[in-house]
Phi, psi and omega in degrees: 000322179296319179298319180295320180299311182292327177294316179294320179297316178298318181295318180294316180296328181283322186245027186297326180293317178296320178296314178300319181295319179296316178295325177296316180295316180294316179299319179296316178301313182295318182295314182285337177287340182300328183300308180287326180297321182278332185265349186235153171229176184301327182254012179212080177251097184237159186230161187270358180217155177298323180297315178296318180300313181296315182297319180292312182300316183289326176297315179294319178298315179296321179298318187273330186237342184082006181256159175239017177210161176224162186260136172228097190297330182286351175294339179294330179253355183248020178057027174072026185265354182275088180186155175280175175295161181069019170235166172225154183245129173236100186067234179270353182268133175256124191235163178289150174264322190281177175297146190269350189302312182297324181293315182290318182292310180292328178296319178294320179292323179292331175294330179279318189250347183106155184292341179299337186280343188305312181296343186256003182288319179296315174303323179293315177296322181296319175299318177296326179298327178299321181293314181289328175298317177300314183297322179291311182295327177299322179287326185271327181244257178205175187295317182295315178297322180296317181293314178297322178298316179296321179294315179298320178295323181294340177251005183287126189305316183292321179295319177294312187301311184273356166281320177289317175280079206275359180254017167276158183284334203293319181292317178300317178301311183300315183292315178298322178294317178299318178296314178296322179294319179300311180289334174295320177294327179285343181303323185276357177287162171078191187284155173278174180296325180295320177293325178297320181290319189272342185220116182295336181297334185271356190292318181299314180296325179295318178295324177297316179293329176293324175295319175301320180297316179299313180295321179298312180296315183294313182291322176295321176297318178297321176300319183288331177283340176286318175217087185295332181298339181288353175300340181299331175247336178294320181300312176299323179296315178296324178295319178297315179299320181290317183299324182273354182227016188295329178292319181288324183283327183072207183257325186295310185298314177299324179293319177296316178303311182295323179297312182284332172299313180292326182297332178295337182274348184303314177298326180292317177301320180297309184289328174298321178293317180295315187273323190235009170077003178203145183301326184265359177281160177215186179282351179267109179300320181296321180292321178299313179296322180296313180299314181298319180291320179299316180297312183292319181291320179297316178298315181295324180294316178295314181298317181298316183286341178272312188276306184215085182304130180219113183303318183293317180292322178297319179298315181297319179293321178295321178295318178296321179294318178298315180296329180285323178290313177270075188302323184257022175105161177237103186230083182303324181293324177289323176300317180297318180296314181293324177298320179298312185288320189261356175236295186296310185280317185289324183231061184296325179298322180293319181295311182297311183295321182288328176294316177299311180297324180298315181290322175298322180289320184290327186266023171270061189306316185290336182256003184292131184240169179299319182293334175294318178295319179298317180297314181296315179298317181295314183293317179295323179294310182294324179296314180298316181294313182294320180295314181287322184287300182282330178294338178283344180286144175242108178210157182230106175284329178268137179304334178270110183293344179264010180262126180245091187239168185296336182282349179291149191296336181303323183295317181284330177290332183261018177306317179300328178293314178300315182297322180291334180277333184302315178300325177295321177296316178297320180297322178296317179298315181295311185292315183291324179291336180289351178290343176271134187280324186285116188302312179302326179293321177301312180297318181297317180297316179299317181295320180295314181295312180296320179297319179295317178296317181297318181295311182294323179293319179295317177299320181295314183288333181275316189233004192296340181198182178295343178260009175299162185296323181291310175299321179296318178298317180299318179295320180298315180294318180294331183290346179299317179296317178299316179300313181297320179297314182296322178294321182288337183265352186238154178289131179304334179266001183282175179237133182248123174273127181209160179259326188234344191259015177299323181292338177274322188272331181277139008261005181297331175230144173288142187229154169235129177271108183183188176218197185247021184260347183263117181300323180296318177294321180297326177295321178293318178301319181297319178295316181295327184295342175288336186242336187230157172277122186247129178243161175227125180232113181196195179303142181294132179282144169290165181301319181293318178294321179298317179293320180296316180299316183284331182269338184232287193300310183275327180300324179300333181260005180076036181236156176222137182254128175235144180278129174266306180194146170276106189277316179236176182303321184247357186237139180227152177259128178239165171238138176262121180248143176276132177260357179266139173279141179218000000 
């Protein structure tokens, strides 16, 4: 027994960081899974956004039927409006709008474990991401910085938030990218192909590195099918890694990487062809137009400069190419504003600590290595691209356009920027604490600083705004009563017109996202009312508005609105009746 005790003690002291990391990953999975566990039941799996609703429904549909679309026959006469947000209608088929990667990956896993696992897959991947983040930072910095970085990431509000909000793409993309990046870094380890040919001792290691290459290509490809738009910065990063390691990599490894990278896209090409009629098409019309324009403009630019160089034509083609890449505009001033609100102001501790760590890291002249230069170039490149690309977009996830909260899309789009800054913050904590000679004091200072960051970050993600996890959880739980009332008051075969509650009512009820102010939509409602029971659920009308709609707006289309019940303080359920005989 004494021998076993000392053996176990020796093993723990030797591998304590790995043990801590595993417990950190498991703890993170359990903590972030609580959100869905507490807000959902077997008969009430609802989401806080249309994107999450669509991704979950389609993942479950793919798991159970193998399809990525469903049929709504009345869309043929209703101009394709019978569907929730984040879907598109082509004839009678309702199809996904978003990237298909998360649906296919989670669908395959759900076929193995059951559909109950779908809400918990993102927390599981996020926990795994902490381990790979540690492994990457350990290679680029040192073991202590890597451990602190992993701990800081486990408490980072955006990483927690979108792990709990588990049907967004971004965490799955980040984790697959981290896994692919780790194996990409391992690609250059070991012998080259020439050493493999000349020395049999190196062959086993070469095969191991070839396995790393396969995993790097496949995982990076899977990351890209989850969010293909991220290739705008991933491609330059991969180019930088190759340029600084092309001698070590040789020719075989990059070709193997590209083959398995491309193989990850084969299912996407198949489903794009089935759903959108071409391998490179997607559910995003703007992205389709952008891809087509980029291909045609790039071809024309090369042809022009080879055959008949023309400065004016080259300028126009370059301008067209820029407009196609920046699909939603190029607004550097707006990018600067969003960067201030969603990076500098929202996470000021990260900015200050990472700037300190950056300068401490930069001025290690005698210890500066090639991989340090690669890391800095890669991080600065991806940051510049992401800030200009997504920062130029103008969108409001929150109904209040002046609200800058964690739930807005900028935070999840800029996750790579946050992740790249965290190691510098960890490096600052490690380096500055080493100025104290007394070892227990060094440990105490690190624990206090990390504890303070963890406490403030946890409070922020839980209660920091109306979109914090606790207020969101409360709304989700409260919506169960609203959901039950609406189901009991409406025909299972009916259609409910709503502006905001499609994510609550779908798929138990067919929905139309709209209101009663558009004459063209009202004409469609009037046609549908001859065949279907039509409801309207939205803000409660005042008496004057109710009278105006029935005497003018709806009467002109042969419709009549009747109140069924005031369901919530501000929301009421109505029924639309046809007054025309048919």
